[in-house]
C-alpha positions in Angstrom: 9.4 50.7 -9.3 7.2 47.7 -8.4 5.9 47.5 -12.0 9.5 47.5 -13.3 10.4 44.7 -10.9 7.4 42.6 -12.1 8.3 43.2 -15.8 11.9 42.1 -15.1 10.6 38.9 -13.4 12.0 39.7 -9.9 9.0 38.1 -8.3 10.2 34.8 -9.7 13.6 34.9 -8.0 12.9 36.6 -4.7 12.9 34.8 -1.3 9.1 34.0 -1.5 9.4 32.9 -5.2 8.4 29.3 -4.4 4.9 30.4 -3.5 4.7 32.4 -6.7 5.9 29.4 -8.8 3.2 27.1 -7.3 0.5 29.6 -8.2 1.9 30.0 -11.7 2.0 26.2 -12.3 -1.5 25.9 -10.9 -2.8 28.6 -13.3 -0.9 27.1 -16.3 -2.4 23.7 -15.4 -5.9 25.1 -15.3 -5.4 26.9 -18.6 -4.2 23.7 -20.2 -7.3 21.9 -18.9 -9.5 24.6 -20.2 -7.9 24.6 -23.7 -8.2 20.8 -23.9 -11.8 20.9 -22.8 -12.7 23.5 -25.4 -10.9 21.6 -28.1 -12.8 18.4 -27.3 -16.1 20.3 -27.2 -15.3 21.7 -30.6 -14.5 18.3 -32.0 -17.8 16.9 -30.7 -19.8 19.8 -32.2 -18.1 19.2 -35.5 -18.9 15.5 -35.3 -22.5 16.2 -34.4 -22.9 18.5 -37.4 -21.3 15.9 -39.7 -23.6 13.2 -38.4 -26.7 15.5 -38.9 -25.7 15.9 -42.5 -25.3 12.2 -42.9 -28.7 11.6 -41.3 -30.4 14.1 -43.6 -28.8 12.4 -46.6 -29.9 8.9 -45.5 -33.4 10.1 -44.7 -33.7 11.5 -48.2 -32.4 8.3 -49.7 -35.0 6.3 -47.6 -37.8 8.5 -48.8 -36.6 8.2 -52.4 -36.4 4.4 -52.1 -39.9 4.2 -50.6 -41.3 6.3 -53.5 -39.6 4.1 -56.1 -40.9 0.9 -54.3 -44.5 2.3 -54.2 -44.4 3.1 -57.9 -43.1 -0.4 -58.6 -45.9 -2.1 -56.6 -48.7 -0.2 -58.4 -51.0 -2.4 -60.4 -50.5 -0.5 -63.6 -46.7 -0.8 -63.2 -46.9 -4.5 -62.6 -49.2 -4.9 -65.6 -46.7 -3.2 -67.9 -43.8 -5.4 -66.6 -45.7 -8.7 -67.1 -47.1 -7.6 -70.5 -43.6 -7.9 -71.8 -43.6 -11.6 -70.7 -46.9 -12.2 -72.5 -49.1 -12.3 -69.4 -52.4 -10.4 -69.3 -55.1 -9.9 -66.6 -57.8 -12.6 -66.4 -61.1 -11.8 -68.1 -63.1 -13.9 -65.7 -63.2 -13.1 -62.0 -61.7 -15.6 -59.5 -64.0 -18.3 -58.0 -64.3 -18.8 -54.3 -63.8 -22.3 -53.1 -65.6 -23.3 -49.8 -64.4 -26.2 -47.8 -67.1 -27.8 -45.6 -65.8 -29.8 -42.7 -67.6 -33.0 -41.8 -66.5 -33.1 -38.2 -69.0 -33.3 -35.4 
């Protein structure tokens, strides 16, 4: 009989129903807070995963750019580029110039 009364919702309209409504509203409020919190946590996890992918992509781009720059700075690579302009390496080594100061 009690179970039937609960199914019909009799506990919501009885004399002590106000106490029941307060508990129901409180539980609903807690459930809404829990759902909102879980949703925000999921959004943050998805954003973190997206940022990790972007970081990996940028790291790969950085490494590729560094490799290309290293190849461009190699002496053989520079010689090939300036050979097109008609420049060649010097056949005589550079001479050191010494400056002697006459201060006392």
